[in-house]
C-alpha positions as CSV (number, residue, x, y, z in Angstrom):
1,X,-7.9,14.8,-6.2
2,X,-9.2,16.9,-3.3
3,X,-7.1,17.2,-0.2
4,X,-9.0,16.8,3.0
5,X,-7.1,17.0,6.2
6,X,-8.3,14.7,9.0
7,X,-6.3,16.6,11.6
8,X,-4.2,13.7,12.9
9,X,-1.2,14.2,10.6
10,X,-2.9,12.5,7.7
11,X,-4.2,13.9,4.5
12,X,-7.1,12.1,3.0
13,X,-7.5,12.2,-0.8
14,X,-10.9,11.9,-2.2
15,X,-10.9,11.1,-5.9
16,X,-13.7,11.1,-8.3
17,X,-13.7,8.4,-11.0
18,X,-11.5,8.8,-13.9
19,X,-8.8,10.7,-12.1
20,X,-5.3,9.3,-11.6
21,X,-5.4,7.2,-8.5
22,X,-2.5,7.4,-6.2
23,X,-0.9,4.0,-5.6
24,X,0.2,2.9,-2.1
25,X,3.9,3.3,-1.6
26,X,4.2,-0.1,-0.1
27,X,1.7,-2.5,-1.7
28,X,0.6,-0.7,-4.9
29,X,-3.1,-0.8,-4.0
30,X,-5.0,2.5,-4.5
31,X,-3.9,4.9,-1.8
32,X,-6.6,6.6,0.3
33,X,-4.3,8.8,2.3
34,X,-0.9,10.4,2.3
35,X,1.2,10.5,5.4
36,X,2.0,14.0,6.4
37,X,4.4,13.3,9.3
38,X,6.9,16.1,9.8
39,X,10.4,14.7,10.5
40,X,12.5,16.0,13.4
41,X,16.2,15.8,14.0
42,X,18.4,15.5,11.0
43,X,15.5,15.5,8.6
44,X,13.8,18.5,10.3
45,X,11.7,20.4,7.7
46,X,11.1,17.3,5.6
47,X,7.7,15.8,5.4
48,X,6.8,12.1,4.8
49,X,4.3,12.3,2.0
50,X,4.1,8.7,1.0
51,X,0.7,7.7,-0.5
52,X,-0.7,4.8,1.5
53,X,-3.7,2.5,1.6
54,X,-5.6,2.2,4.9
55,X,-3.9,-1.1,5.8
56,X,-0.4,0.2,5.2
57,X,-1.1,3.5,6.8
58,X,-1.8,1.8,10.1
59,X,1.4,-0.3,9.9
60,X,3.4,2.7,8.7
61,X,2.4,4.8,11.8
62,X,3.4,2.0,14.2
63,X,6.9,2.6,13.2
64,X,9.0,5.2,14.9
65,X,9.0,8.5,12.9
66,X,7.2,6.8,10.0
67,X,10.5,5.4,8.7
68,X,9.9,2.7,6.1
69,X,11.6,-0.3,7.7
70,X,12.8,-3.0,5.5
71,X,11.1,-5.7,7.6
72,X,7.7,-4.1,7.3
73,X,8.0,-3.7,3.6
74,X,9.1,-7.3,3.2
75,X,6.3,-8.5,5.5
76,X,3.6,-7.0,3.1
77,X,5.5,-8.1,0.0
78,X,6.5,-4.6,-1.2
79,X,9.7,-3.5,-2.8
80,X,12.3,-1.6,-0.9
């Protein structure tokens, strides 16, 4: 997979066919992006690198600090 940074804290992965496709952390669909949010506070220095599909990426970023909230995951039927 090629990493292409889109500049807004998100790394886009472009895959050619036949390569292993990343699965979305939440819903299991093929992931198109990987969050690259850098945590602050206690988690300073850690990066959120969850693979995400477009739908979940939008939801993921509405949450404070990209924390995977249980309600959100339940809402889209994912596993905690």
